[in-house]
N, C-alpha and C positions, 0 to 999 in steps of 0.2 A: 446652447446644451442639445445634443442630441442622441437619440435611442442610438446604442450598438446594435450593428447586426454583421461584422464580421466575427468569424468563430475563434480565433487566434486574440482577438481584441478583448472578448467576453474572457477567453481564456487568462489575457492578463490581469481582467478586472480582477475575475476568480482568485488570482493568487494576489494581488492585492489586498483583500479583503480576508483571506488565509493570514495573511503577515499582521493586518492588524489588529485580527481576534485574537493570534498568538501570540502579538507583543514584541515581534521581533525586530529590535534595535536597528536605524539606518545602518550601523556599521559598529563592528563588531568590538573595535578596536580604535581609541582616542588617538592613535598614531597614524590610523588609516588616511592614503591620500584623501580622501573624500570626494574620491572621483565618479566613482558607481556605488549607488548602495546596494543592503543587501536583497530587496525585494527585484531591483532589477538581475541582478545575479541568479537568484529563484528563478524568476522567473525565463530567463535563458535556458536555465538547466530542464525546467520543466518541459519549455519548448524544444528541447533538444529530443525529447523522450515523444513526443508527439511525431516530429517530423522523421525519427529516425535516424539522424544523421550522427555524423561525427562531428569533434568539438572544431575542425578546421569548415568540414563543410557546412557549419551551422550558421557561421560569421559570413561564408563567403553568400548564404541564402541570405541574410540581413541585410548584406550590404546591397543588393538590389531589391528588396522593399522597403521602399521608402517611405512607406503609409505608416506600416507598422512601426519605422525610426524614429516618427514625428510624433506618431500617437505616445510611444513610451518615451519621450521627449532625450532620446540620444542624438547627439551632437557629433561624438565620435565613439564608435563603434570599439568595445577592447579586444585586445589580442586574444588567439583564442589560448593561449596557453593562460591567460590570466583565472579563467573559469575552469581549467584545470586545477591550478592552485586553490582557486576558492573550495571547490568538490573535495579536494584534498583535507583542508582546513576546517571544514562545515561540520559543528556539532552534532550528532544524535540527536541529541536534546531537542535542537531546533527544529528537524525534522519529524522526531517525535509529535511536539506540539504543534506545527501544520495538519497532522493526519486526525492530530485530537481535535482541532476546530471546526473539524466537518460534522460537529455536533449541533453547529449553528445552523447549519443547514437540511438538516433532515429532523421530523419527528422521532421519536425515541423508537427504535426498534423493539417489535416484539417478538420475532423468531429470529435468532441466527444460529451460523454453523460455524462449527470450528474444523477447519481439514488441512493437510501441508501437501507443499507440492516443489518438487525440484527445478530448479532454475540451473541451466547448464552456462559452464564457466569456460566452455574448452569450444572455440568456432570452427576446428578442423572437421571435414565433411567424413563420416563413415566410410561412405562409399569409395574414396579416394584413399584413404588410409586402408581399405581392404584391397585396393588395386595397386597398391604399392606392397603390401605385404608386409604391413606395420603389425606386431602384434598385438592380439586387442589388450584392451586396459580398461579398469572401470574408469570413465570418465569424469572427472571433477564436475561437483555441482553446490548451490547453495539452495538450500532446506529452507524455504519460505513456508512459516505457521500463519495462516489468516486466519480472523475472525470477520464472519460475512452476514451483514443484512439479507438473509435471504428474498424478504421483498423487494428491496430495492436492487440488489445486486450492489451493493457498497461496503470495501473493506474496512472496517473499524478498529482492528487491530493487525500489527506484522510484527511477528518474531523472526528471524534470519540467526541460521547456524551452518557454519560451512561444514563439520563433520557430522558423519551420520550416528546419531541417536535417538533413543524413541521419543516416540508423538508426545508423550506425557513429561519429559523432560522444559518443553518450550510452553507445552498446555497450560502448566500452573499457573506462571508469571504472567500470559497473555489472559487467562481469565480473571487477575487479581487488577489485569492493569485495564480489564473490560468494566468491571465492579466500579472503579473508582468516574467512570462517565455516562453507563449506560446501566438500564435496567431491563432488561429482556423477562419476559416470562418463560420460552424455552429455549434449551441449549441445545443443538442437534450434534452427534459424534459417533464417527462408527467403533468398532470393536477395539480399535488400537488406543482409545481414549479411555478404556474400561479400567478404571485406576478408584479404588475405595476414596482418593483423596481429592482428586475432579468433581468426584459425588460428593462429595461435602461441601468442596468450593461452591459449589451449584447451590448448595441449598442454604449456605450458612451465609456466604458474603456476596453473592450475586444475586439471592432470591428467586433462583429460576429454576423450572424443572429439568433436571439431568436428563435428555431420551436420547440417551445413547446404547448402541447393542452391545449386549454383552456376551464376555465369550461361554461355551458349555450353556448351551440352552437348556441340554437335555440332563443339568445335573438341578437335583432338587434347592428347595430354598435353603432349607435347613442347613445342607452341608457347601453352601457359597459363603467365603469370607466376607467382612465387609457389614459395618451396621447400615451405612449408607445405600450402599451395592442393593443391600435386599428389600431398601424402602420402595424401590421401583421394579420388584421382580413379578408383584401380585399381578398388577398389570402395565401391558404392554401393546401401545397402537401401532402393530406395524406400516397399519397404513398412512399413519401420520409421519413415520419416521423415514418413511422414502420422499418427506419433504428434505433429506439431508443432502441430495442428488445435486441443492441446486447449488451446493456449494462447490459440487464439480464443473458443476457450469458456467460458474467463474470462475473457477482457474481458467476454463479453456478461453474465456471471454478474454482473460488478464494476457496471457500469452499470444493468443490470435492477433490481437489489437496492439500488443506491445513490444512481444518477441518472447523467445523463449530461452534466449542466450547473453550471456552480456560480454563484452569487450573489456571490460577494466583487468588492469592486472594486479592491484593493489585490495586488501581485502578492505580496508576501508572504503576506496571508491566503490567495489564491488557492491556493498552491501547499500552506500550513498543512490547509487545507477538504479538498485532494488526498492528502495525507498520511493525515490522519485515515480519512478512510473508508477506506483500505488498512487500517489497523488495524483500522478496525469488523468489514470482509472479513475478513480470517482470524480475527477473533475469533466471526463466527458459522459462520465455516466450521469451527474448533476445535468451537463447542458441537453444530453437527449432527452431525459424524461420531462424536459422543461417547465420544472417545480422551481426552476431559481429567479428570485426579484429581478427584474429589469433592472439592466443596469447602462446609468445612465453618464456620459462621460464629463468631466469634471476637468477642464486643460490644466488648470493652475495645480489643484491637488496631486495630480499623477507626477507632473514635472517636480513639484517640490517635493516628494517622497523619491 
């Protein structure tokens, strides 16, 4: 046994632990040829996000990386189309389980914030489109709603929507999912989440205080609607509310580290790609914080999986 120093070997160990905690089976089908396990496929997809490669470039890189191949137990690398097919048939519930598994590595967050960000689905250069005289059109994007632990910059919940809709449409199911796994004390949100149902969810389901900036601050309390919204009107700590800006910082870190556009063309693979970026971002944050348990390499366990 030896202590692991290489970054991507640590990423492999982290992916292995996530698969173990999420109880991901070795193979999804009994009719699988059993050549490659789900763990190896998932690690390659996460590793692709770290290196910002295409599928073909990923296989070319691994072909020359003998150390990582031996560590993962690859006798023969899969063809890059194998990973594309795996990503297409990968259930969204599996990715969601991997994201939930991070609760085993971090303490219960006390302060969380919700916000949405757009991830471009168009790789064309806006400058080049302008030069060739292409008429301006609204560029397609995927709207990703994140609930973030603003003390550690870990993404706890992710919901995606391809069409433009109001923030509250995705906030309600995201908060409901958060309440099943975490118990924060404060939920921060901008005025886009000023909805009485969200306030009710925070008080009743999440058991947290909703520090959400309400619209029309000059309107008196007796003229406002919503019983739960009125409960937070008397005292609003604006200085504490400014902590919400940290979720914007997290969105910026996410895009600068893993890119702000997606190259996939199908709806399913676009969502899978963004989810995998979230998992890669969280792993990267855990490794940078240095709070992870020292990972020990046991070759028999790794190859058997």
